[in-house]
C-alpha positions as CSV (number, residue, x, y, z in Angstrom):
1,M,0.1,0.0,0.2
2,A,1.3,3.6,-0.7
3,I,1.9,6.1,2.0
4,R,-1.3,8.0,2.4
5,F,-0.2,10.8,4.6
6,S,3.0,12.6,5.6
7,V,3.5,14.1,9.0
8,I,5.5,17.1,8.8
9,V,7.4,18.6,11.7
10,P,9.6,21.5,11.9
11,V,12.1,21.3,14.9
12,Y,14.1,24.4,16.1
13,E,16.4,23.8,19.2
14,Q,13.8,21.6,21.0
15,W,14.5,18.3,20.1
16,H,13.8,17.4,23.5
17,L,10.2,17.4,22.6
18,V,10.2,15.2,19.7
19,P,10.5,11.9,21.7
20,A,6.8,12.7,22.8
21,L,5.4,13.2,19.5
22,L,7.1,10.3,18.1
23,A,5.2,8.3,21.0
24,C,2.0,9.7,20.1
25,L,2.2,8.9,16.6
26,E,3.4,5.5,17.6
27,R,0.1,4.8,18.8
28,Q,-2.1,6.0,16.1
29,T,-4.4,3.2,14.7
30,L,-3.2,4.2,11.0
31,P,-0.7,1.2,10.0
32,K,3.0,2.9,10.5
33,S,3.2,1.6,6.6
34,R,0.5,4.1,5.7
35,F,2.2,7.4,7.2
36,E,5.6,8.8,7.0
37,I,7.3,11.2,9.6
38,I,9.4,14.1,8.1
39,L,11.5,16.0,11.0
40,A,12.8,19.1,9.5
41,D,15.7,20.7,11.7
42,N,15.8,24.4,10.8
43,G,19.3,25.2,11.9
44,S,19.6,24.1,15.6
45,T,22.4,25.1,17.0
46,H,22.4,22.2,19.4
47,F,21.4,19.3,17.0
48,A,20.0,16.7,19.3
49,P,17.9,14.1,17.6
50,P,16.6,10.9,19.2
51,A,18.9,8.2,19.5
52,S,16.3,5.9,17.6
53,L,13.6,6.7,15.1
54,P,10.6,4.7,14.2
55,A,11.1,3.0,10.7
56,N,8.6,5.5,8.9
57,A,10.7,8.5,10.4
58,R,13.6,10.8,9.2
59,I,15.2,13.7,9.6
60,I,16.2,16.4,7.1
61,V,18.0,19.7,7.4
62,C,16.9,23.0,6.2
63,E,19.5,25.6,6.4
64,V,16.9,28.4,5.6
65,P,15.9,30.1,8.8
66,G,12.0,30.0,9.4
67,S,9.5,27.3,10.2
68,Y,7.9,27.8,6.8
69,A,10.9,27.2,5.1
70,A,11.6,24.3,7.1
71,R,7.8,23.0,6.0
72,N,8.5,23.6,2.4
73,A,11.4,21.7,2.5
74,A,10.0,18.7,4.0
75,A,6.8,19.1,1.6
76,A,9.1,18.8,-1.2
77,I,10.4,15.3,-0.6
78,A,7.1,14.1,1.4
79,T,5.5,11.1,-0.8
80,G,1.9,11.1,0.9
81,D,-1.2,12.2,-0.6
82,W,-2.3,14.5,2.4
83,F,0.4,16.4,4.5
84,A,-0.5,16.9,8.4
85,F,1.9,19.8,10.1
86,T,2.8,20.1,13.7
């Protein structure tokens, strides 16, 4: 089955909040094969991603400042039919 949803998350400095978000997404009833998670780092000076990521998650880096730029960078590579922004 194709990926249906792309969950796009811009992150700037607050990587310590990402594990809780990932835990919430892990509890979704939609099968993990139906959605992807794209974490877009937006130039964090303290880049500290989680030690492990779910299989359906990946991290990209966006050098252009601003959450809109990070969202757009993630959307450009997203493969889902629908985007969900956090």
